[in-house]
C-alpha positions as a Markdown table, in Angstrom:
| # | Residue | x | y | z |
|---|---|---|---|---|
| 1 | Met | 0.2 | 3.6 | -30.0 |
| 2 | Leu | 2.6 | 0.7 | -30.3 |
| 3 | Ile | 3.5 | -0.1 | -33.9 |
| 4 | Glu | 5.1 | -3.2 | -35.4 |
| 5 | Lys | 8.5 | -1.8 | -35.9 |
| 6 | Asp | 8.8 | -1.0 | -32.2 |
| 7 | Ile | 9.3 | -4.6 | -31.4 |
| 8 | Asp | 11.4 | -6.8 | -33.8 |
| 9 | Leu | 9.9 | -10.3 | -33.3 |
| 10 | Gln | 12.6 | -11.9 | -35.4 |
| 11 | Lys | 15.5 | -11.3 | -33.0 |
| 12 | Ser | 16.9 | -14.5 | -31.7 |
| 13 | Gln | 16.8 | -15.6 | -28.1 |
| 14 | Val | 14.3 | -12.8 | -27.2 |
| 15 | Ser | 11.5 | -14.3 | -25.1 |
| 16 | Trp | 10.4 | -11.4 | -23.0 |
| 17 | Leu | 9.1 | -7.9 | -23.3 |
| 18 | Arg | 9.8 | -5.4 | -20.5 |
| 19 | Leu | 7.5 | -2.5 | -20.3 |
| 20 | Glu | 8.8 | 0.6 | -18.5 |
| 21 | Gln | 6.2 | 3.2 | -17.4 |
| 22 | Glu | 6.8 | 6.2 | -15.2 |
| 23 | Ile | 3.8 | 6.7 | -12.8 |
| 24 | Pro | 3.0 | 9.2 | -10.1 |
| 25 | Leu | 3.4 | 7.8 | -6.6 |
| 26 | Glu | -0.2 | 8.2 | -5.8 |
| 27 | Leu | -1.2 | 5.7 | -8.5 |
| 28 | Glu | 0.8 | 2.8 | -7.1 |
| 29 | Asp | -2.1 | 1.1 | -5.3 |
| 30 | Ser | -4.3 | 1.6 | -8.4 |
| 31 | Phe | -1.7 | -0.1 | -10.6 |
| 32 | Tyr | -1.4 | -3.0 | -8.1 |
| 33 | Trp | -5.1 | -3.4 | -8.3 |
| 34 | Leu | -5.2 | -3.3 | -12.1 |
| 35 | Leu | -2.3 | -5.7 | -12.7 |
| 36 | Asn | -3.6 | -8.2 | -10.3 |
| 37 | Asn | -7.0 | -8.1 | -12.0 |
| 38 | Leu | -5.3 | -8.6 | -15.3 |
| 39 | Lys | -3.4 | -11.6 | -13.8 |
| 40 | Ile | 0.0 | -9.9 | -14.5 |
| 41 | His | 2.3 | -10.9 | -11.7 |
| 42 | Arg | 5.8 | -10.2 | -13.1 |
| 43 | Phe | 6.1 | -6.5 | -12.2 |
| 44 | Ser | 8.0 | -4.2 | -9.8 |
| 45 | Phe | 8.1 | -0.6 | -8.9 |
| 46 | Glu | 11.4 | 1.2 | -8.7 |
| 47 | His | 11.3 | 4.1 | -6.3 |
| 48 | Glu | 14.2 | 6.3 | -5.5 |
| 49 | Pro | 14.1 | 7.5 | -1.9 |
| 50 | Gly | 13.8 | 11.3 | -2.0 |
| 51 | Asn | 11.7 | 11.3 | -5.2 |
| 52 | Asn | 8.3 | 12.3 | -3.8 |
| 53 | Phe | 6.6 | 12.5 | -7.2 |
| 54 | Ser | 7.1 | 9.4 | -9.4 |
| 55 | Gln | 8.5 | 5.9 | -9.7 |
| 56 | Ile | 9.1 | 3.5 | -12.6 |
| 57 | Leu | 6.8 | 0.5 | -13.1 |
| 58 | Phe | 8.5 | -2.5 | -14.8 |
| 59 | Ile | 6.4 | -5.3 | -16.3 |
| 60 | Trp | 7.8 | -8.5 | -17.8 |
| 61 | Leu | 5.5 | -10.1 | -20.4 |
| 62 | Pro | 6.0 | -13.3 | -22.4 |
| 63 | Leu | 6.7 | -12.3 | -26.0 |
| 64 | Asn | 4.8 | -15.0 | -27.6 |
| 65 | Glu | 1.6 | -14.3 | -25.6 |
| 66 | Trp | 1.4 | -10.5 | -26.0 |
| 67 | Lys | 0.4 | -9.4 | -29.5 |
| 68 | Ile | 0.4 | -5.8 | -30.7 |
| 69 | Lys | -3.2 | -5.3 | -29.9 |
| 70 | Asp | -2.9 | -6.7 | -26.4 |
| 71 | Arg | 0.0 | -4.3 | -25.7 |
| 72 | Asp | -2.0 | -1.4 | -27.0 |
| 73 | Asp | -4.9 | -2.4 | -24.8 |
| 74 | Leu | -2.7 | -2.6 | -21.8 |
| 75 | Val | -1.2 | 0.9 | -22.3 |
| 76 | Gln | -4.7 | 2.2 | -22.8 |
| 77 | Ser | -5.8 | 0.7 | -19.5 |
| 78 | Phe | -3.0 | 2.6 | -17.8 |
| 79 | Asn | -4.2 | 5.9 | -19.3 |
| 80 | Ser | -7.7 | 5.2 | -18.2 |
| 81 | Leu | -6.5 | 4.6 | -14.7 |
| 82 | Ala | -4.9 | 8.0 | -14.6 |
| 83 | Glu | -7.7 | 10.0 | -16.1 |
| 84 | Pro | -9.9 | 10.3 | -12.9 |
| 85 | Phe | -7.0 | 11.9 | -11.2 |
| 86 | Glu | -6.6 | 14.3 | -14.1 |
| 87 | Leu | -3.1 | 12.9 | -14.7 |
| 88 | Thr | -1.3 | 12.2 | -18.0 |
| 89 | Leu | 1.2 | 9.4 | -18.1 |
| 90 | Pro | 4.5 | 9.8 | -20.0 |
| 91 | Val | 4.9 | 7.5 | -23.1 |
| 92 | Cys | 5.9 | 4.1 | -22.0 |
| 93 | Lys | 9.0 | 2.2 | -23.2 |
| 94 | Trp | 9.1 | -1.3 | -24.5 |
| 95 | Val | 12.4 | -3.3 | -24.3 |
| 96 | Gln | 13.2 | -6.7 | -25.8 |
| 97 | Val | 15.0 | -8.9 | -23.3 |
| 98 | Lys | 16.5 | -12.4 | -23.4 |
| 99 | Asp | 15.4 | -15.1 | -21.0 |
| 100 | Glu | 15.9 | -12.7 | -18.1 |
| 101 | Asp | 15.7 | -13.7 | -14.5 |
| 102 | Trp | 12.9 | -11.2 | -13.9 |
| 103 | Ser | 12.6 | -11.9 | -10.2 |
| 104 | Ser | 16.3 | -11.1 | -9.6 |
| 105 | Thr | 15.9 | -7.8 | -11.6 |
| 106 | Trp | 12.7 | -7.1 | -9.6 |
| 107 | Lys | 14.6 | -7.4 | -6.3 |
| 108 | Lys | 17.4 | -5.1 | -7.5 |
| 109 | Ser | 14.9 | -2.3 | -7.9 |
| 110 | Trp | 14.1 | -2.2 | -4.2 |
| 111 | Lys | 16.2 | -0.1 | -1.8 |
| 112 | Pro | 16.1 | 0.6 | 1.9 |
| 113 | Asp | 13.5 | 3.3 | 2.5 |
| 114 | Pro | 13.5 | 5.5 | 5.6 |
| 115 | Val | 10.1 | 6.9 | 6.7 |
| 116 | Gly | 9.5 | 9.4 | 9.5 |
| 117 | Lys | 11.9 | 9.8 | 12.3 |
| 118 | Ser | 12.6 | 6.2 | 13.2 |
| 119 | Ile | 11.3 | 3.7 | 10.7 |
| 120 | Leu | 13.2 | 1.9 | 7.9 |
| 121 | Ile | 11.4 | -0.3 | 5.4 |
| 122 | Leu | 14.0 | -2.9 | 4.4 |
| 123 | Pro | 13.4 | -5.4 | 1.6 |
| 124 | Ala | 13.7 | -8.8 | 3.1 |
| 125 | Trp | 16.6 | -9.9 | 0.9 |
| 126 | Leu | 18.9 | -6.9 | 1.8 |
| 127 | Asp | 21.3 | -6.4 | 4.6 |
| 128 | Leu | 20.8 | -3.5 | 6.9 |
| 129 | Pro | 23.0 | -0.5 | 5.9 |
| 130 | Gly | 25.1 | 0.8 | 8.8 |
| 131 | Lys | 23.8 | 4.3 | 8.4 |
| 132 | Phe | 20.3 | 3.1 | 9.3 |
| 133 | Ser | 21.3 | 1.0 | 12.3 |
| 134 | Gly | 19.5 | 3.3 | 14.7 |
| 135 | Arg | 16.1 | 2.9 | 13.1 |
| 136 | Lys | 13.3 | 0.4 | 13.8 |
| 137 | Ile | 13.5 | -2.1 | 10.9 |
| 138 | Ile | 10.4 | -3.4 | 9.1 |
| 139 | Arg | 11.5 | -6.2 | 6.8 |
| 140 | Leu | 9.1 | -6.5 | 3.9 |
| 141 | Asp | 8.6 | -8.8 | 1.0 |
| 142 | Pro | 6.0 | -6.7 | -1.0 |
| 143 | Gly | 4.8 | -9.7 | -3.0 |
| 144 | Tyr | 1.6 | -8.8 | -5.0 |
| 145 | Ala | -0.2 | -7.0 | -2.2 |
| 146 | Phe | -0.8 | -3.3 | -1.7 |
| 147 | Gly | 1.4 | -1.3 | 0.6 |
| 148 | Thr | 5.1 | -1.0 | 0.1 |
| 149 | Gly | 5.6 | 2.3 | 1.9 |
| 150 | Ser | 6.2 | 4.5 | -1.1 |
| 151 | His | 2.5 | 5.6 | -1.6 |
| 152 | Pro | 1.9 | 9.0 | 0.0 |
| 153 | Ser | -1.2 | 7.7 | 2.0 |
| 154 | Thr | 0.9 | 4.9 | 3.5 |
| 155 | Arg | 3.7 | 7.2 | 4.4 |
| 156 | Leu | 1.3 | 9.6 | 6.0 |
| 157 | Cys | 0.0 | 6.8 | 8.3 |
| 158 | Ile | 3.5 | 5.5 | 9.1 |
| 159 | Glu | 4.6 | 9.1 | 10.0 |
| 160 | Ala | 1.5 | 9.6 | 12.2 |
| 161 | Leu | 2.3 | 6.4 | 14.1 |
| 162 | Asp | 5.9 | 7.4 | 14.4 |
| 163 | Asn | 5.0 | 10.8 | 15.8 |
| 164 | Asp | 2.6 | 9.4 | 18.4 |
| 165 | Pro | 3.8 | 5.8 | 19.1 |
| 166 | Pro | 0.9 | 3.5 | 20.0 |
| 167 | Val | 2.7 | 2.0 | 23.1 |
| 168 | Gly | 0.6 | -0.6 | 24.8 |
| 169 | Lys | -2.4 | -0.1 | 22.5 |
| 170 | Thr | -4.7 | -2.6 | 20.8 |
| 171 | Ile | -4.8 | -1.8 | 17.0 |
| 172 | Ala | -7.1 | -2.7 | 14.2 |
| 173 | Asp | -5.8 | -2.5 | 10.6 |
| 174 | Leu | -8.8 | -2.3 | 8.2 |
| 175 | Gly | -7.6 | -3.1 | 4.7 |
| 176 | Cys | -4.1 | -4.3 | 5.7 |
| 177 | Gly | -2.6 | -4.9 | 2.3 |
| 178 | Ser | 1.0 | -6.1 | 2.9 |
| 179 | Gly | 0.6 | -5.6 | 6.7 |
| 180 | Ile | 3.0 | -2.7 | 6.7 |
| 181 | Leu | 0.9 | -0.5 | 9.1 |
| 182 | Ser | 0.3 | -3.4 | 11.6 |
| 183 | Leu | 4.0 | -4.1 | 11.5 |
| 184 | Thr | 4.8 | -0.5 | 12.1 |
| 185 | Ala | 2.4 | -0.3 | 15.0 |
| 186 | Leu | 4.0 | -3.3 | 16.7 |
| 187 | Lys | 7.5 | -2.0 | 16.1 |
| 188 | Leu | 6.5 | 1.2 | 17.9 |
| 189 | Gly | 5.2 | -0.7 | 20.9 |
| 190 | Ala | 1.6 | -1.7 | 20.2 |
| 191 | Asn | 0.3 | -4.5 | 22.4 |
| 192 | Ser | -1.4 | -6.4 | 19.5 |
| 193 | Thr | -3.0 | -5.9 | 16.1 |
| 194 | Tyr | -6.0 | -7.2 | 14.4 |
| 195 | Ala | -5.7 | -7.0 | 10.6 |
| 196 | Val | -8.3 | -7.7 | 7.9 |
| 197 | Asp | -8.5 | -7.5 | 4.1 |
| 198 | Thr | -10.9 | -8.7 | 1.5 |
| 199 | Asp | -8.0 | -9.8 | -0.8 |
| 200 | Cys | -6.6 | -13.3 | -0.1 |
| 201 | Leu | -3.2 | -12.1 | -1.5 |
| 202 | Ala | -3.1 | -9.4 | 1.1 |
| 203 | Ile | -3.7 | -12.0 | 3.9 |
| 204 | Ser | -1.0 | -14.2 | 2.6 |
| 205 | Ala | 1.5 | -11.2 | 2.3 |
| 206 | Thr | 0.7 | -10.0 | 5.8 |
| 207 | Lys | 1.4 | -13.4 | 7.3 |
| 208 | Ile | 4.7 | -13.7 | 5.4 |
| 209 | Asn | 5.8 | -10.3 | 6.5 |
| 210 | Ala | 4.8 | -11.0 | 10.1 |
| 211 | Asp | 7.1 | -14.0 | 10.0 |
| 212 | Leu | 9.9 | -12.0 | 8.5 |
| 213 | Asn | 9.7 | -9.6 | 11.4 |
| 214 | Asp | 9.4 | -12.5 | 14.0 |
| 215 | Phe | 5.9 | -11.4 | 15.2 |
| 216 | Pro | 3.9 | -14.4 | 16.5 |
| 217 | Lys | 0.3 | -14.9 | 15.5 |
| 218 | His | -1.1 | -13.7 | 18.9 |
| 219 | Leu | 0.5 | -10.3 | 18.3 |
| 220 | Leu | -0.6 | -9.9 | 14.6 |
| 221 | Asn | -4.0 | -11.5 | 14.1 |
| 222 | Val | -4.9 | -11.7 | 10.4 |
| 223 | Ser | -8.3 | -12.5 | 8.9 |
| 224 | Leu | -9.9 | -12.5 | 5.5 |
| 225 | Gly | -12.8 | -10.1 | 5.5 |
| 226 | Ser | -13.8 | -6.6 | 6.6 |
| 227 | Ile | -15.1 | -4.8 | 9.6 |
| 228 | Glu | -17.5 | -7.7 | 10.5 |
| 229 | Glu | -14.5 | -9.9 | 11.1 |
| 230 | Leu | -12.9 | -7.3 | 13.3 |
| 231 | Glu | -16.1 | -7.1 | 15.4 |
| 232 | Val | -16.0 | -10.9 | 15.9 |
| 233 | Asn | -12.3 | -11.2 | 16.7 |
| 234 | Ile | -11.4 | -8.1 | 18.8 |
| 235 | Pro | -11.2 | -8.2 | 22.6 |
| 236 | Lys | -14.2 | -7.2 | 24.6 |
| 237 | Thr | -12.3 | -4.1 | 25.7 |
| 238 | Lys | -12.5 | -3.0 | 22.0 |
| 239 | Ile | -9.9 | -1.2 | 19.9 |
| 240 | Asp | -7.7 | 1.8 | 21.0 |
| 241 | Leu | -6.7 | 2.8 | 17.5 |
| 242 | Met | -7.9 | 1.8 | 14.0 |
| 243 | Leu | -5.8 | 2.3 | 10.9 |
| 244 | Cys | -7.8 | 2.7 | 7.8 |
| 245 | Asn | -5.7 | 3.3 | 4.6 |
| 246 | Ile | -8.5 | 2.8 | 2.1 |
| 247 | Leu | -10.4 | 5.1 | -0.3 |
| 248 | Ala | -13.1 | 7.5 | 0.7 |
| 249 | Pro | -16.1 | 5.7 | -0.8 |
| 250 | Val | -15.2 | 2.5 | 1.1 |
| 251 | Ile | -14.6 | 4.6 | 4.3 |
| 252 | Lys | -18.1 | 6.0 | 4.1 |
| 253 | Ser | -19.6 | 2.6 | 3.6 |
| 254 | Leu | -17.9 | 1.3 | 6.7 |
| 255 | Gly | -17.9 | 4.4 | 8.9 |
| 256 | Pro | -21.3 | 3.9 | 10.6 |
| 257 | Asp | -19.9 | 0.6 | 12.1 |
| 258 | Phe | -16.7 | 2.1 | 13.5 |
| 259 | Glu | -18.3 | 2.7 | 16.9 |
| 260 | Lys | -18.9 | -1.0 | 17.3 |
| 261 | Ile | -15.2 | -1.8 | 17.6 |
| 262 | Ile | -13.6 | 1.5 | 18.8 |
| 263 | Gly | -13.4 | 2.1 | 22.6 |
| 264 | His | -15.0 | 5.3 | 24.0 |
| 265 | Gln | -11.6 | 7.1 | 24.0 |
| 266 | Gly | -10.4 | 5.3 | 20.9 |
| 267 | Lys | -9.1 | 6.9 | 17.7 |
| 268 | Val | -9.3 | 6.3 | 13.9 |
| 269 | Ile | -6.6 | 7.3 | 11.4 |
| 270 | Leu | -7.9 | 7.6 | 7.9 |
| 271 | Ser | -5.2 | 7.9 | 5.3 |
| 272 | Gly | -6.6 | 7.0 | 1.9 |
| 273 | Leu | -8.3 | 10.4 | 1.3 |
| 274 | Leu | -7.7 | 13.0 | -1.4 |
| 275 | Ile | -7.2 | 16.5 | -0.1 |
| 276 | Ala | -10.4 | 17.5 | -2.0 |
| 277 | Gln | -12.4 | 15.0 | 0.1 |
| 278 | Ile | -11.4 | 16.3 | 3.5 |
| 279 | Lys | -14.5 | 18.5 | 4.0 |
| 280 | Glu | -16.8 | 15.7 | 2.7 |
| 281 | Ile | -15.4 | 13.2 | 5.2 |
| 282 | Gln | -15.5 | 15.6 | 8.1 |
| 283 | Glu | -19.2 | 16.3 | 7.4 |
| 284 | Phe | -19.9 | 12.6 | 7.1 |
| 285 | Phe | -18.4 | 11.7 | 10.5 |
| 286 | Leu | -19.6 | 14.6 | 12.5 |
| 287 | Pro | -23.3 | 13.4 | 12.8 |
| 288 | Leu | -22.0 | 9.9 | 13.7 |
| 289 | Gly | -20.4 | 11.2 | 16.9 |
| 290 | Trp | -16.8 | 11.7 | 15.8 |
| 291 | Glu | -14.6 | 14.8 | 15.9 |
| 292 | Val | -11.5 | 15.6 | 13.9 |
| 293 | Leu | -8.3 | 15.8 | 15.9 |
| 294 | Glu | -5.9 | 16.7 | 13.0 |
| 295 | Thr | -5.3 | 16.5 | 9.3 |
| 296 | Gln | -2.1 | 16.0 | 7.4 |
| 297 | Thr | -1.4 | 16.2 | 3.7 |
| 298 | Lys | 1.2 | 14.9 | 1.2 |
| 299 | Asp | 0.9 | 15.5 | -2.5 |
| 300 | Gln | -2.8 | 15.0 | -3.4 |
| 301 | Trp | -3.4 | 12.8 | -0.3 |
| 302 | Ala | -4.7 | 13.5 | 3.2 |
| 303 | Leu | -4.7 | 11.9 | 6.6 |
| 304 | Met | -7.4 | 12.5 | 9.1 |
| 305 | Ala | -7.4 | 11.5 | 12.7 |
| 306 | Leu | -10.8 | 11.1 | 14.4 |
| 307 | Thr | -11.9 | 10.4 | 18.0 |
| 308 | Arg | -15.2 | 9.7 | 19.6 |
| 309 | Lys | -16.9 | 12.8 | 20.9 |
| 310 | Leu | -17.4 | 12.8 | 24.7 |
| 311 | Ser | -21.0 | 12.5 | 25.7 |
């Protein structure tokens, strides 16, 4: 509970509150969703490469707009977000700040992030460190869209692509977020990608990140929508590989339509599953004509690769 003495409203030149909250990595996308729904756009995640468990969420709030009750309600919404995962968040920290250039501070929190054997996620405003010069560079301006590379489900998918590069393949990216998976596929030799998301912020972020990496529109096709838009836009030869980093309930709602866009020897990578949901998803797709090629896990999250069963 935040009490009045925690924030001295009388201090001069103080115009912002900065909230600092440690969160588990697996809750990153959930916090993106919550903060965007609350119309809070001044935030960042500070993730130290090598820390596979948690990161720090920073939020900047106008002091005159956020009263005591509003702050308490915000913290309670954080705790409610963690409860379904049976997680307890540490006590958050409130800091009074002067008229801080929050965007500059936000950028300082990002660092080059190596993933897998050959990928480096590089914030767009940073120079390439020499020690990473041998890696394939994905320049990213995270913006307000999901998918910065730090979430375990995203890393699982990037690592799967890195281990089996999709050279010459046509890719679908269902729920593209920041576009990071499409960008990775193209960097690893994919012929083209078709990315969709139901969030207009994600579409904007994917287009920005495609430009940052010098990928023309005919290589990274981006559309607002879901699997229906993929069905309309993909080539007649269909998709060789679909990347699907979304949660299990959404996967199950879309799964019956996968066969409409995946070629007969095509593959699907599902990477938004909890480990506890592996059996449920296997049993769901088996009667639909799919078989499991492999599963991988990281923290509480799982990746599952599926292929069409041969007739």
